[in-house]
C-alpha positions in Angstrom: 198.2 144.9 271.3 201.5 146.6 271.2 204.0 146.7 274.3 203.5 150.4 274.7 199.7 150.2 274.8 199.8 147.4 277.2 202.2 149.0 279.8 200.1 152.2 279.5 196.8 150.0 280.3 198.8 148.6 283.1 199.7 151.6 284.5 196.5 153.3 284.1 194.6 150.4 286.1 197.3 150.7 288.9 196.7 154.5 289.2 192.6 153.7 289.2 193.0 151.3 291.9 195.0 153.7 293.7 193.1 156.7 293.4 189.6 154.3 294.3 191.6 152.8 297.3 192.1 156.4 298.7 188.3 157.4 298.2 187.1 154.4 299.7 189.6 155.1 303.0 188.4 158.7 303.1 184.6 157.4 303.3 185.5 155.0 305.6 186.9 157.3 307.9 184.2 159.7 307.6 181.6 157.3 308.3 183.2 155.9 311.5 184.4 159.1 313.3 182.1 159.7 316.2 180.4 162.6 316.7 179.6 163.8 313.4 176.0 163.9 313.3 175.5 161.4 310.5 172.1 159.8 310.6 171.9 155.9 309.8 170.7 156.2 306.2 174.0 158.6 305.6 176.3 156.2 307.3 174.7 153.4 305.3 175.1 154.9 302.1 179.1 155.8 303.0 179.4 152.2 304.0 177.8 151.2 300.7 179.9 153.9 298.4 183.1 152.2 300.3 182.2 149.2 299.3 181.9 150.1 296.0 184.9 152.1 295.4 186.7 149.0 297.1 185.6 146.8 294.6 186.5 149.0 291.8 189.8 149.1 293.2 190.1 145.3 293.3 188.5 145.1 289.6 191.4 147.7 288.7 194.0 145.8 290.2 193.1 142.4 288.5 193.1 144.1 285.0 196.4 145.4 286.0 197.9 142.1 286.9 196.1 140.8 283.4 197.7 143.1 281.4 201.4 142.6 283.2 201.1 139.1 282.7 200.2 139.7 278.5 203.1 142.1 278.5 205.6 139.6 280.1 204.4 136.9 277.5 204.9 139.7 274.8 208.3 140.2 276.1 209.3 136.3 276.2 208.6 135.9 272.6 
């Protein structure tokens, strides 16, 4: 791969991770604030969505680190 493309992929995955982390934080805050009138099923759904978004953020961070390592290797050689 070209250096430019690898760097672009690395930055994209970082931005995806930040976005997913932000969305999961909002969902978590919305599910733990008392007095919102959420039913148990709705809270469970929001917590599962929060976990899903956190998992997606973790995946994106891992991919970003992979591309960063690949970029470092390309710059060394």
